[in-house]
VEXKE-165824 format. One record per atom (N, C-alpha, C): x, y, z; atom name; residue in three letters. Coordinates in steps of 0.05 Angstrom, whole numbers, padded with zeros to 5 digits. Layout:
BEGIN
{node {X Y Z} "CA" "ALA"} ...
//
This chain:
BEGIN
{node {00904 -00106 00224} "N" "MET"} {node {00896 -00118 00199} "CA" "MET"} {node {00866 -00115 00195} "C" "MET"} {node {00851 -00121 00217} "N" "LYS"} {node {00822 -00118 00215} "CA" "LYS"} {node {00814 -00090 00210} "C" "LYS"} {node {00828 -00071 00222} "N" "LEU"} {node {00822 -00043 00218} "CA" "LEU"} {node {00828 -00035 00190} "C" "LEU"} {node {00849 -00044 00178} "N" "LEU"} {node {00856 -00038 00150} "CA" "LEU"} {node {00834 -00049 00132} "C" "LEU"} {node {00826 -00074 00136} "N" "LEU"} {node {00805 -00086 00120} "CA" "LEU"} {node {00779 -00070 00122} "C" "LEU"} {node {00772 -00062 00147} "N" "PHE"} {node {00748 -00046 00151} "CA" "PHE"} {node {00749 -00019 00136} "C" "PHE"} {node {00773 -00006 00137} "N" "LEU"} {node {00776 00019 00123} "CA" "LEU"} {node {00773 00016 00093} "C" "LEU"} {node {00785 -00005 00082} "N" "ILE"} {node {00783 -00010 00053} "CA" "ILE"} {node {00754 -00015 00045} "C" "ILE"} {node {00740 -00032 00060} "N" "VAL"} {node {00712 -00038 00053} "CA" "VAL"} {node {00695 -00013 00057} "C" "VAL"} {node {00699 00002 00078} "N" "SER"} {node {00684 00026 00083} "CA" "SER"} {node {00688 00047 00060} "C" "SER"} {node {00712 00050 00052} "N" "SER"} {node {00717 00070 00030} "CA" "SER"} {node {00705 00061 00004} "C" "SER"} {node {00704 00035 -00001} "N" "PHE"} {node {00692 00024 -00025} "CA" "PHE"} {node {00661 00030 -00024} "C" "PHE"} {node {00649 00025 -00001} "N" "LEU"} {node {00620 00030 00001} "CA" "LEU"} {node {00613 00059 -00002} "C" "LEU"} {node {00630 00077 00009} "N" "TYR"} {node {00623 00106 00007} "CA" "TYR"} {node {00629 00117 -00020} "C" "TYR"} {node {00647 00104 -00035} "N" "ASP"} {node {00654 00114 -00062} "CA" "ASP"} {node {00635 00105 -00083} "C" "ASP"} {node {00616 00087 -00077} "N" "GLN"} {node {00597 00078 -00097} "CA" "GLN"} {node {00579 00100 -00105} "C" "GLN"} {node {00575 00103 -00131} "N" "GLU"} {node {00557 00124 -00141} "CA" "GLU"} {node {00528 00115 -00140} "C" "GLU"} {node {00511 00132 -00130} "N" "THR"} {node {00482 00125 -00130} "CA" "THR"} {node {00472 00126 -00159} "C" "THR"} {node {00458 00105 -00166} "N" "LYS"} {node {00448 00103 -00194} "CA" "LYS"} {node {00419 00113 -00194} "C" "LYS"} {node {00413 00130 -00213} "N" "ILE"} {node {00386 00140 -00217} "CA" "ILE"} {node {00378 00132 -00245} "C" "ILE"} {node {00355 00118 -00246} "N" "LYS"} {node {00345 00109 -00272} "CA" "LYS"} {node {00317 00119 -00275} "C" "LYS"} {node {00311 00132 -00297} "N" "GLU"} {node {00284 00141 -00302} "CA" "GLU"} {node {00266 00117 -00309} "C" "GLU"} {node {00243 00116 -00298} "N" "VAL"} {node {00223 00096 -00304} "CA" "VAL"} {node {00207 00106 -00328} "C" "VAL"} {node {00207 00092 -00350} "N" "THR"} {node {00194 00101 -00374} "CA" "THR"} {node {00170 00084 -00382} "C" "THR"} {node {00167 00061 -00370} "N" "ASP"} {node {00143 00045 -00376} "CA" "ASP"} {node {00118 00060 -00367} "C" "ASP"} {node {00101 00066 -00386} "N" "ILE"} {node {00078 00083 -00381} "CA" "ILE"} {node {00059 00072 -00359} "C" "ILE"} {node {00055 00045 -00359} "N" "SER"} {node {00038 00033 -00339} "CA" "SER"} {node {00049 00036 -00311} "C" "SER"} {node {00075 00033 -00309} "N" "THR"} {node {00089 00036 -00283} "CA" "THR"} {node {00088 00065 -00274} "C" "THR"} {node {00093 00083 -00292} "N" "VAL"} {node {00092 00112 -00285} "CA" "VAL"} {node {00064 00120 -00275} "C" "VAL"} {node {00043 00111 -00289} "N" "GLN"} {node {00016 00117 -00281} "CA" "GLN"} {node {00009 00105 -00254} "C" "GLN"} {node {00018 00081 -00249} "N" "LEU"} {node {00012 00068 -00224} "CA" "LEU"} {node {00026 00082 -00201} "C" "LEU"} {node {00052 00087 -00204} "N" "ILE"} {node {00068 00099 -00182} "CA" "ILE"} {node {00057 00128 -00176} "C" "ILE"} {node {00050 00142 -00197} "N" "SER"} {node {00042 00170 -00193} "CA" "SER"} {node {00013 00172 -00181} "C" "SER"} {node {-00002 00150 -00181} "N" "SER"} {node {-00029 00151 -00171} "CA" "SER"} {node {-00032 00137 -00144} "C" "SER"} {node {-00011 00129 -00131} "N" "ILE"} {node {-00013 00114 -00106} "CA" "ILE"} {node {-00006 00132 -00082} "C" "ILE"} {node {-00021 00129 -00061} "N" "GLN"} {node {-00016 00143 -00036} "CA" "GLN"} {node {-00014 00121 -00015} "C" "GLN"} {node {00009 00121 -00001} "N" "SER"} {node {00013 00101 00020} "CA" "SER"} {node {-00005 00106 00043} "C" "SER"} {node {-00015 00085 00055} "N" "CYS"} {node {-00034 00088 00078} "CA" "CYS"} {node {-00022 00076 00103} "C" "CYS"} {node {-00021 00050 00105} "N" "SER"} {node {-00014 00037 00130} "CA" "SER"} {node {00000 00011 00126} "C" "SER"} {node {00015 00002 00147} "N" "ASN"} {node {00028 -00024 00148} "CA" "ASN"} {node {00019 -00038 00173} "C" "ASN"} {node {00014 -00064 00170} "N" "TYR"} {node {00006 -00081 00193} "CA" "TYR"} {node {00022 -00107 00190} "C" "TYR"} {node {00028 -00120 00212} "N" "SER"} {node {00043 -00145 00210} "CA" "SER"} {node {00031 -00167 00228} "C" "SER"} {node {00035 -00191 00219} "N" "THR"} {node {00028 -00215 00235} "CA" "THR"} {node {00055 -00229 00240} "C" "THR"} {node {00053 -00253 00251} "N" "LYS"} {node {00078 -00268 00255} "CA" "LYS"} {node {00089 -00278 00228} "C" "LYS"} {node {00071 -00282 00208} "N" "ALA"} {node {00079 -00294 00183} "CA" "ALA"} {node {00084 -00274 00160} "C" "ALA"} {node {00070 -00250 00161} "N" "PHE"} {node {00072 -00232 00138} "CA" "PHE"} {node {00067 -00203 00146} "C" "PHE"} {node {00075 -00185 00127} "N" "ILE"} {node {00070 -00157 00130} "CA" "ILE"} {node {00049 -00149 00109} "C" "ILE"} {node {00029 -00134 00118} "N" "PHE"} {node {00008 -00125 00100} "CA" "PHE"} {node {00009 -00095 00098} "C" "PHE"} {node {00010 -00084 00074} "N" "SER"} {node {00009 -00055 00071} "CA" "SER"} {node {-00013 -00047 00052} "C" "SER"} {node {-00026 -00024 00058} "N" "SER"} {node {-00047 -00015 00040} "CA" "SER"} {node {-00039 00012 00028} "C" "SER"} {node {-00047 00015 00003} "N" "HIS"} {node {-00041 00039 -00012} "CA" "HIS"} {node {-00066 00047 -00028} "C" "HIS"} {node {-00073 00072 -00027} "N" "ARG"} {node {-00097 00082 -00041} "CA" "ARG"} {node {-00088 00090 -00070} "C" "ARG"} {node {-00103 00081 -00090} "N" "LYS"} {node {-00097 00087 -00118} "CA" "LYS"} {node {-00119 00104 -00129} "C" "LYS"} {node {-00112 00127 -00139} "N" "THR"} {node {-00132 00144 -00152} "CA" "THR"} {node {-00134 00137 -00182} "C" "THR"} {node {-00158 00131 -00190} "N" "ASN"} {node {-00162 00124 -00218} "CA" "ASN"} {node {-00165 00149 -00235} "C" "ASN"} {node {-00163 00147 -00261} "N" "PRO"} {node {-00164 00171 -00278} "CA" "PRO"} {node {-00189 00188 -00275} "C" "PRO"} {node {-00186 00214 -00282} "N" "TYR"} {node {-00209 00232 -00283} "CA" "TYR"} {node {-00232 00220 -00298} "C" "TYR"} {node {-00256 00224 -00288} "N" "ARG"} {node {-00281 00213 -00300} "CA" "ARG"} {node {-00283 00183 -00298} "C" "ARG"} {node {-00268 00170 -00280} "N" "SER"} {node {-00268 00141 -00278} "CA" "SER"} {node {-00294 00130 -00267} "C" "SER"} {node {-00311 00148 -00255} "N" "ALA"} {node {-00337 00139 -00246} "CA" "ALA"} {node {-00356 00134 -00268} "C" "ALA"} {node {-00348 00140 -00293} "N" "GLN"} {node {-00364 00135 -00317} "CA" "GLN"} {node {-00391 00148 -00317} "C" "GLN"} {node {-00392 00173 -00307} "N" "ASN"} {node {-00416 00189 -00309} "CA" "ASN"} {node {-00407 00217 -00317} "C" "ASN"} {node {-00427 00234 -00321} "N" "ASP"} {node {-00420 00261 -00330} "CA" "ASP"} {node {-00410 00280 -00309} "C" "ASP"} {node {-00408 00271 -00284} "N" "SER"} {node {-00400 00289 -00262} "CA" "SER"} {node {-00370 00294 -00261} "C" "SER"} {node {-00355 00277 -00274} "N" "GLY"} {node {-00326 00280 -00273} "CA" "GLY"} {node {-00314 00268 -00248} "C" "GLY"} {node {-00330 00254 -00232} "N" "GLU"} {node {-00321 00243 -00207} "CA" "GLU"} {node {-00300 00221 -00212} "C" "GLU"} {node {-00284 00217 -00191} "N" "ILE"} {node {-00262 00198 -00192} "CA" "ILE"} {node {-00267 00176 -00173} "C" "ILE"} {node {-00263 00152 -00182} "N" "ILE"} {node {-00265 00129 -00163} "CA" "ILE"} {node {-00237 00121 -00156} "C" "ILE"} {node {-00234 00106 -00134} "N" "GLN"} {node {-00208 00098 -00124} "CA" "GLN"} {node {-00208 00068 -00119} "C" "GLN"} {node {-00184 00058 -00117} "N" "SER"} {node {-00180 00030 -00110} "CA" "SER"} {node {-00160 00029 -00087} "C" "SER"} {node {-00157 00006 -00075} "N" "TYR"} {node {-00136 00001 -00056} "CA" "TYR"} {node {-00118 -00020 -00068} "C" "TYR"} {node {-00092 -00016 -00065} "N" "CYS"} {node {-00072 -00036 -00072} "CA" "CYS"} {node {-00062 -00047 -00046} "C" "CYS"} {node {-00064 -00073 -00042} "N" "PHE"} {node {-00055 -00087 -00018} "CA" "PHE"} {node {-00030 -00103 -00025} "C" "PHE"} {node {-00009 -00100 -00010} "N" "ALA"} {node {00015 -00115 -00014} "CA" "ALA"} {node {00019 -00133 00010} "C" "ALA"} {node {00026 -00158 00005} "N" "ILE"} {node {00031 -00178 00026} "CA" "ILE"} {node {00059 -00189 00021} "C" "ILE"} {node {00076 -00188 00042} "N" "SER"} {node {00103 -00198 00040} "CA" "SER"} {node {00109 -00216 00064} "C" "SER"} {node {00121 -00239 00058} "N" "ASN"} {node {00130 -00257 00079} "CA" "ASN"} {node {00151 -00243 00096} "C" "ASN"} {node {00153 -00252 00121} "N" "ILE"} {node {00175 -00243 00138} "CA" "ILE"} {node {00196 -00264 00139} "C" "ILE"} {node {00215 -00262 00120} "N" "ASP"} {node {00238 -00280 00120} "CA" "ASP"} {node {00259 -00269 00102} "C" "ASP"} {node {00281 -00283 00099} "N" "GLY"} {node {00304 -00273 00084} "CA" "GLY"} {node {00298 -00269 00054} "C" "GLY"} {node {00281 -00285 00043} "N" "TYR"} {node {00274 -00282 00014} "CA" "TYR"} {node {00244 -00280 00012} "C" "TYR"} {node {00233 -00256 00018} "N" "PRO"} {node {00204 -00254 00020} "CA" "PRO"} {node {00190 -00256 -00007} "C" "PRO"} {node {00169 -00272 -00007} "N" "LYS"} {node {00150 -00272 -00029} "CA" "LYS"} {node {00132 -00248 -00026} "C" "LYS"} {node {00126 -00234 -00047} "N" "THR"} {node {00108 -00211 -00045} "CA" "THR"} {node {00086 -00214 -00065} "C" "THR"} {node {00062 -00209 -00056} "N" "SER"} {node {00038 -00209 -00074} "CA" "SER"} {node {00024 -00182 -00072} "C" "SER"} {node {00013 -00172 -00094} "N" "VAL"} {node {-00001 -00147 -00095} "CA" "VAL"} {node {-00029 -00152 -00106} "C" "VAL"} {node {-00049 -00141 -00093} "N" "PHE"} {node {-00077 -00143 -00102} "CA" "PHE"} {node {-00089 -00115 -00104} "C" "PHE"} {node {-00106 -00111 -00124} "N" "GLU"} {node {-00120 -00086 -00127} "CA" "GLU"} {node {-00149 -00091 -00120} "C" "GLU"} {node {-00160 -00076 -00101} "N" "VAL"} {node {-00188 -00079 -00093} "CA" "VAL"} {node {-00203 -00054 -00101} "C" "VAL"} {node {-00223 -00056 -00117} "N" "GLY"} {node {-00238 -00033 -00127} "CA" "GLY"} {node {-00248 -00039 -00155} "C" "GLY"} {node {-00257 -00020 -00168} "N" "ALA"} {node {-00257 00008 -00163} "CA" "ALA"} {node {-00282 00016 -00146} "C" "ALA"} {node {-00278 00034 -00127} "N" "LEU"} {node {-00299 00041 -00109} "CA" "LEU"} {node {-00301 00072 -00107} "C" "LEU"} {node {-00325 00081 -00102} "N" "TYR"} {node {-00329 00110 -00099} "CA" "TYR"} {node {-00325 00118 -00070} "C" "TYR"} {node {-00306 00136 -00065} "N" "LYS"} {node {-00299 00145 -00038} "CA" "LYS"} {node {-00294 00123 -00018} "C" "LYS"} {node {-00275 00105 -00025} "N" "PRO"} {node {-00269 00083 -00006} "CA" "PRO"} {node {-00253 00093 00018} "C" "PRO"} {node {-00256 00080 00040} "N" "GLU"} {node {-00240 00086 00064} "CA" "GLU"} {node {-00237 00061 00081} "C" "GLU"} {node {-00213 00056 00089} "N" "ILE"} {node {-00208 00033 00107} "CA" "ILE"} {node {-00217 00043 00135} "C" "ILE"} {node {-00237 00030 00146} "N" "THR"} {node {-00248 00039 00171} "CA" "THR"} {node {-00237 00023 00195} "C" "THR"} {node {-00228 -00001 00190} "N" "GLU"} {node {-00216 -00017 00212} "CA" "GLU"} {node {-00199 -00039 00200} "C" "GLU"} {node {-00177 -00044 00214} "N" "VAL"} {node {-00159 -00066 00208} "CA" "VAL"} {node {-00155 -00081 00235} "C" "VAL"} {node {-00160 -00107 00236} "N" "ARG"} {node {-00158 -00121 00261} "CA" "ARG"} {node {-00146 -00149 00256} "C" "ARG"} {node {-00133 -00159 00276} "N" "PRO"} {node {-00122 -00186 00274} "CA" "PRO"} {node {-00145 -00206 00275} "C" "PRO"} {node {-00142 -00228 00260} "N" "PHE"} {node {-00162 -00249 00259} "CA" "PHE"} {node {-00146 -00275 00258} "C" "PHE"} {node {-00145 -00290 00280} "N" "ASN"} {node {-00128 -00313 00283} "CA" "ASN"} {node {-00100 -00306 00276} "C" "ASN"} {node {-00087 -00318 00257} "N" "GLU"} {node {-00060 -00311 00248} "CA" "GLU"} {node {-00061 -00292 00224} "C" "GLU"} {node {-00085 -00282 00218} "N" "ASN"} {node {-00088 -00266 00194} "CA" "ASN"} {node {-00099 -00238 00201} "C" "ASN"} {node {-00109 -00223 00181} "N" "ILE"} {node {-00118 -00196 00184} "CA" "ILE"} {node {-00145 -00193 00170} "C" "ILE"} {node {-00163 -00179 00183} "N" "GLU"} {node {-00188 -00171 00170} "CA" "GLU"} {node {-00188 -00141 00166} "C" "GLU"} {node {-00198 -00132 00143} "N" "VAL"} {node {-00199 -00104 00136} "CA" "VAL"} {node {-00227 -00096 00128} "C" "VAL"} {node {-00238 -00076 00141} "N" "ASP"} {node {-00264 -00065 00134} "CA" "ASP"} {node {-00260 -00041 00116} "C" "ASP"} {node {-00273 -00041 00093} "N" "VAL"} {node {-00272 -00019 00073} "CA" "VAL"} {node {-00300 -00008 00069} "C" "VAL"} {node {-00304 00017 00075} "N" "SER"} {node {-00330 00030 00070} "CA" "SER"} {node {-00328 00044 00043} "C" "SER"} {node {-00351 00048 00030} "N" "TYR"} {node {-00352 00060 00003} "CA" "TYR"} {node {-00381 00069 -00002} "C" "TYR"} {node {-00385 00083 -00024} "N" "PHE"} {node {-00412 00091 -00032} "CA" "PHE"} {node {-00419 00077 -00057} "C" "PHE"} {node {-00444 00068 -00059} "N" "ALA"} {node {-00455 00056 -00083} "CA" "ALA"} {node {-00485 00062 -00084} "C" "ALA"} {node {-00493 00073 -00107} "N" "LYS"} {node {-00521 00080 -00111} "CA" "LYS"} {node {-00531 00098 -00088} "C" "LYS"} {node {-00515 00118 -00081} "N" "TYR"} {node {-00522 00138 -00061} "CA" "TYR"} {node {-00525 00127 -00033} "C" "TYR"} {node {-00515 00103 -00028} "N" "GLN"} {node {-00516 00091 -00001} "CA" "GLN"} {node {-00488 00082 00007} "C" "GLN"} {node {-00483 00084 00033} "N" "LYS"} {node {-00457 00075 00043} "CA" "LYS"} {node {-00458 00045 00046} "C" "LYS"} {node {-00436 00032 00036} "N" "GLY"} {node {-00434 00003 00039} "CA" "GLY"} {node {-00408 -00004 00053} "C" "GLY"} {node {-00405 -00029 00060} "N" "LYS"} {node {-00381 -00038 00074} "CA" "LYS"} {node {-00374 -00066 00064} "C" "LYS"} {node {-00349 -00071 00059} "N" "LYS"} {node {-00338 -00097 00053} "CA" "LYS"} {node {-00318 -00105 00074} "C" "LYS"} {node {-00319 -00130 00083} "N" "THR"} {node {-00298 -00140 00101} "CA" "THR"} {node {-00281 -00160 00085} "C" "THR"} {node {-00256 -00155 00084} "N" "LEU"} {node {-00237 -00171 00069} "CA" "LEU"} {node {-00219 -00187 00089} "C" "LEU"} {node {-00215 -00212 00083} "N" "LYS"} {node {-00197 -00229 00099} "CA" "LYS"} {node {-00170 -00230 00084} "C" "LYS"} {node {-00149 -00222 00098} "N" "VAL"} {node {-00122 -00223 00087} "CA" "VAL"} {node {-00109 -00247 00099} "C" "VAL"} {node {-00106 -00267 00082} "N" "ILE"} {node {-00093 -00292 00090} "CA" "ILE"} {node {-00067 -00293 00075} "C" "ILE"} {node {-00046 -00305 00085} "N" "ASN"} {node {-00020 -00304 00073} "CA" "ASN"} {node {-00022 -00308 00043} "C" "ASN"} {node {-00018 -00286 00028} "N" "HIS"} {node {-00018 -00284 -00001} "CA" "HIS"} {node {-00045 -00290 -00014} "C" "HIS"} {node {-00066 -00284 00000} "N" "GLN"} {node {-00093 -00286 -00011} "CA" "GLN"} {node {-00110 -00265 00002} "C" "GLN"} {node {-00130 -00255 -00013} "N" "ILE"} {node {-00150 -00236 -00002} "CA" "ILE"} {node {-00177 -00247 -00011} "C" "ILE"} {node {-00195 -00249 00008} "N" "ALA"} {node {-00222 -00259 00002} "CA" "ALA"} {node {-00243 -00241 00016} "C" "ALA"} {node {-00266 -00239 00003} "N" "GLN"} {node {-00288 -00225 00017} "CA" "GLN"} {node {-00301 -00243 00037} "C" "GLN"} {node {-00308 -00232 00060} "N" "LYS"} {node {-00320 -00248 00081} "CA" "LYS"} {node {-00350 -00250 00077} "C" "LYS"} 
//
């Protein structure tokens, strides 16, 4: 009896058609097409993932045509019904995550970037569903 039930359920699962839906919302299309996944890190309470976002051509707002970038940080609880928060950090010229380290029960992220022809660095504290500059 259990075998018969298993076979019925299995055949139902394999017979389901995969649904493909085109995303037409222009903001979502632009966001998804400009994101590059970088890294995932986890604590006991949440998962932190970073994604680099390329902003439009000439986003540096000068005549060079240079492009600035941002990072999108996603924070998700580790549980059955995870709350997820997304933050955009930027816009920065040539940003790079140089270090991610645990800090108590949280995470610190060092982001280097260029501003006025000098290299700068920001340290961000990632606390459960919040990001703050240190």
